[in-house]
C-alpha positions as CSV (number, residue, x, y, z in Angstrom):
1,X,-17.6,1.0,-16.1
2,X,-17.6,0.0,-12.5
3,X,-17.1,-3.2,-10.4
4,X,-18.7,-4.9,-7.5
5,X,-16.4,-5.3,-4.5
6,X,-17.1,-9.0,-4.9
7,X,-14.5,-8.7,-7.7
8,X,-11.8,-7.5,-5.3
9,X,-9.3,-9.4,-3.2
10,X,-7.9,-7.0,-0.6
11,X,-4.6,-8.4,0.7
12,X,-2.3,-7.2,3.6
13,X,1.3,-8.3,3.3
14,X,3.0,-8.8,6.7
15,X,6.5,-10.0,7.6
16,X,8.5,-10.0,10.8
17,X,12.0,-9.0,9.6
18,X,11.6,-5.3,9.1
19,X,15.0,-3.6,9.5
20,X,13.9,-0.4,11.2
21,X,11.1,-1.8,13.4
22,X,11.6,-5.6,14.0
23,X,8.5,-7.7,14.6
24,X,6.4,-4.7,13.5
25,X,3.1,-6.5,12.6
26,X,2.9,-7.9,16.2
27,X,3.7,-4.8,18.1
28,X,1.0,-3.5,20.3
29,X,-1.2,-0.7,19.0
30,X,-3.9,0.2,21.5
31,X,-4.2,-3.3,22.9
32,X,-4.1,-5.2,19.6
33,X,-1.3,-6.3,17.3
34,X,-0.7,-3.8,14.5
35,X,-1.6,-6.3,11.7
36,X,-5.0,-6.9,13.4
37,X,-5.6,-3.2,13.5
38,X,-4.9,-3.0,9.8
39,X,-7.3,-5.9,9.1
40,X,-10.1,-4.5,11.2
41,X,-9.8,-1.0,9.6
42,X,-10.6,-2.7,6.3
43,X,-13.8,-4.4,7.4
44,X,-16.1,-1.9,5.6
45,X,-14.7,-3.3,2.4
46,X,-15.3,-6.9,3.6
47,X,-18.9,-5.9,4.5
48,X,-19.4,-4.6,1.0
49,X,-18.3,-7.9,-0.5
50,X,-14.6,-7.8,-0.9
51,X,-12.4,-10.7,0.3
52,X,-9.9,-9.3,2.9
53,X,-7.0,-11.3,4.2
54,X,-3.4,-11.1,5.6
55,X,-0.6,-12.7,3.6
56,X,2.4,-13.7,5.6
57,X,5.4,-16.1,5.7
58,X,5.4,-16.0,9.6
59,X,3.8,-18.7,11.7
60,X,3.7,-16.2,14.6
61,X,1.7,-13.7,12.5
62,X,-0.5,-16.5,11.2
63,X,-1.3,-17.7,14.7
64,X,-2.1,-14.1,15.9
65,X,-4.4,-13.5,13.0
66,X,-6.2,-16.7,13.4
67,X,-6.7,-16.1,17.1
68,X,-8.1,-12.6,16.3
69,X,-10.5,-14.0,13.7
70,X,-8.6,-12.5,10.7
71,X,-8.6,-14.4,7.4
72,X,-4.9,-15.2,6.7
73,X,-2.9,-17.1,4.1
74,X,0.7,-18.5,4.4
75,X,3.2,-17.6,1.7
76,X,6.7,-18.6,0.6
77,X,9.4,-16.9,2.8
78,X,11.6,-16.1,-0.2
79,X,9.6,-13.2,-1.6
80,X,11.7,-9.9,-1.8
81,X,8.7,-7.6,-1.7
82,X,5.1,-7.4,-0.4
83,X,3.8,-7.3,-4.0
84,X,5.5,-10.6,-4.7
85,X,3.8,-12.0,-1.6
86,X,0.4,-10.7,-2.7
87,X,0.9,-12.2,-6.2
88,X,1.3,-15.7,-4.7
89,X,-1.9,-15.4,-2.7
90,X,-3.9,-13.8,-5.6
91,X,-3.2,-16.8,-7.7
92,X,-5.3,-18.9,-5.3
93,X,-8.4,-16.7,-5.9
94,X,-10.4,-15.9,-9.0
95,X,-10.8,-12.2,-8.3
96,X,-10.0,-10.0,-11.4
97,X,-8.8,-7.2,-9.2
98,X,-6.4,-7.0,-6.2
99,X,-5.8,-4.3,-3.7
100,X,-2.5,-4.3,-1.7
101,X,-2.8,-2.4,1.6
102,X,0.5,-2.3,3.5
103,X,0.6,-4.0,6.8
104,X,1.8,-0.9,8.6
105,X,-1.1,1.4,7.4
106,X,-3.7,1.1,10.2
107,X,-5.3,4.5,9.5
108,X,-5.9,4.5,5.7
109,X,-9.4,5.7,5.1
110,X,-11.7,3.2,3.4
111,X,-13.6,5.9,1.5
112,X,-10.3,6.8,-0.3
113,X,-9.8,3.1,-1.0
114,X,-13.2,2.8,-2.5
115,X,-12.6,5.8,-4.7
116,X,-9.4,4.2,-6.0
117,X,-11.1,0.8,-6.6
118,X,-13.9,2.3,-8.6
119,X,-11.7,4.7,-10.6
120,X,-9.2,1.9,-11.4
121,X,-11.9,-0.5,-12.6
122,X,-13.2,2.2,-14.9
123,X,-9.8,2.8,-16.5
124,X,-9.0,-0.4,-18.6
125,X,-5.7,1.1,-19.8
126,X,-4.4,1.2,-16.3
127,X,-2.2,-1.7,-15.1
128,X,-2.0,-0.4,-11.5
129,X,-3.5,2.2,-9.4
130,X,-2.4,4.1,-6.3
131,X,-3.3,7.0,-3.9
132,X,-1.7,10.3,-3.2
133,X,-2.5,13.1,-0.8
134,X,-1.9,16.8,-1.5
135,X,0.2,17.8,1.4
136,X,1.3,21.3,2.6
137,X,3.7,19.8,5.2
138,X,6.8,21.1,3.5
139,X,9.1,19.8,6.3
140,X,8.2,16.3,5.2
141,X,8.8,17.2,1.5
142,X,12.5,16.7,2.2
143,X,12.1,13.6,4.3
144,X,13.2,10.3,2.6
145,X,10.5,8.4,4.5
146,X,7.8,10.4,2.7
147,X,7.5,9.2,-0.9
148,X,6.6,11.8,-3.5
149,X,4.9,11.3,-6.8
150,X,4.5,13.3,-10.0
151,X,1.9,12.4,-12.7
152,X,0.9,13.4,-16.2
153,X,-2.2,15.4,-17.3
154,X,-4.2,12.1,-17.5
155,X,-3.3,11.2,-13.9
156,X,-0.7,8.5,-14.7
157,X,2.5,8.4,-12.6
158,X,5.6,9.8,-14.2
159,X,7.9,9.0,-11.2
160,X,8.1,8.3,-7.5
161,X,11.0,9.4,-5.3
162,X,12.2,9.7,-1.8
163,X,13.8,13.0,-2.8
164,X,11.9,16.3,-3.1
165,X,9.8,15.9,-6.3
166,X,9.4,18.1,-8.3
167,X,12.5,20.2,-7.3
168,X,11.6,23.9,-7.3
169,X,14.4,25.3,-9.4
170,X,12.9,28.8,-9.1
171,X,10.9,29.9,-6.0
172,X,9.2,27.4,-3.6
173,X,6.3,25.0,-3.5
174,X,3.4,25.3,-1.2
175,X,2.1,21.7,-1.7
176,X,3.3,18.4,-3.0
177,X,1.8,15.0,-3.8
178,X,2.5,12.6,-0.9
179,X,2.3,9.0,-2.1
180,X,0.2,6.6,0.0
181,X,1.4,3.0,0.1
182,X,-1.7,1.4,-1.5
183,X,-1.7,-0.4,-4.9
184,X,-4.6,-1.7,-7.1
185,X,-3.8,-4.3,-9.7
186,X,-5.5,-6.1,-12.5
187,X,-4.9,-9.8,-12.1
188,X,-3.0,-10.0,-15.4
189,X,-0.9,-7.0,-14.4
190,X,0.0,-8.6,-11.1
191,X,1.0,-11.8,-12.8
192,X,3.2,-9.8,-15.2
193,X,4.8,-7.8,-12.4
194,X,5.8,-11.0,-10.7
195,X,7.8,-12.1,-13.8
196,X,9.9,-8.9,-13.9
197,X,13.3,-8.7,-12.4
198,X,14.0,-5.9,-9.8
199,X,15.2,-2.8,-11.7
200,X,17.9,-0.2,-11.2
201,X,15.6,2.6,-10.1
202,X,13.7,0.3,-7.8
203,X,16.8,-0.9,-6.1
204,X,18.3,2.7,-6.0
205,X,15.2,4.3,-4.3
206,X,14.0,1.1,-2.6
207,X,10.5,1.7,-4.2
208,X,9.0,-1.4,-5.8
209,X,6.5,0.6,-7.9
210,X,9.4,1.8,-10.0
211,X,9.8,-1.7,-11.3
212,X,6.4,-1.3,-12.9
213,X,7.2,2.1,-14.4
214,X,10.6,1.0,-15.8
215,X,8.8,-1.8,-17.6
216,X,6.2,0.5,-19.2
217,X,3.3,-0.3,-16.9
218,X,0.8,2.6,-16.4
219,X,0.0,3.5,-12.7
220,X,-3.2,5.6,-12.2
221,X,-2.9,8.1,-9.4
222,X,-6.1,9.0,-7.5
223,X,-6.2,11.8,-4.9
224,X,-7.1,10.9,-1.4
225,X,-9.1,13.2,0.8
226,X,-7.2,12.2,3.9
227,X,-3.5,11.6,4.7
228,X,-2.1,8.3,5.9
229,X,1.4,7.4,6.8
230,X,2.9,4.0,7.5
231,X,4.6,3.0,10.7
232,X,8.3,2.6,10.0
233,X,10.0,3.8,13.2
234,X,9.4,3.7,17.0
235,X,8.5,7.4,16.8
236,X,5.9,6.6,14.2
237,X,4.6,3.8,16.5
238,X,4.3,6.1,19.5
239,X,2.4,8.7,17.5
240,X,0.1,5.9,16.3
241,X,-0.5,4.8,19.9
242,X,-1.5,8.4,20.8
243,X,-3.9,8.5,17.8
244,X,-5.6,5.3,18.8
245,X,-6.1,6.9,22.3
246,X,-7.5,10.0,20.7
247,X,-4.8,12.2,22.0
């Protein structure tokens, strides 16, 4: 079972009030606002038939996107998470599948997104899908900003955490599964997610995907060939600017 990209809505949630990096979507990244960089990076999906857009509650982001030629939709300002924002927009479109690409992920590789989209559409028992990268950077294994995932023998997520996961009780690990902030949804799963209240684990770890796990939703984990890390701090932004320059 496979799906045409015409069945996919690819949405980028963007808001201004990030705590660690205020006005993040509008910060300059190689001469363009970050949110525009994210949108442009996804254009191979748009060229293949997907609908790609930015979802925001900010008039400033809306205006910048319109000026840059990005498709953009305004949303309610009361949404607690990006997924809630995407759900509102998805209800305006008929697409059976939705891909949520974080607005601070300008370097996610579209080939990995395509692999996720096709694997997810071929797994009817999956409510959600996501990506992980097998990392050997053990310094980041203990970094709370790097989310780790463990999954079962069928590839479905068991847990996500900011803590080292799994904890090596005996010996050490040489690699771990670094979660990448990309989510695929079936339309009906996204509708259901939006009816669920934030859960204890979600609030404790500040990871919205735990809301889905705590409510019995199955999240398919697909391995990415390339790493990608969101821009959360000024240090991340400076590193991203160097990458854009090819340094």
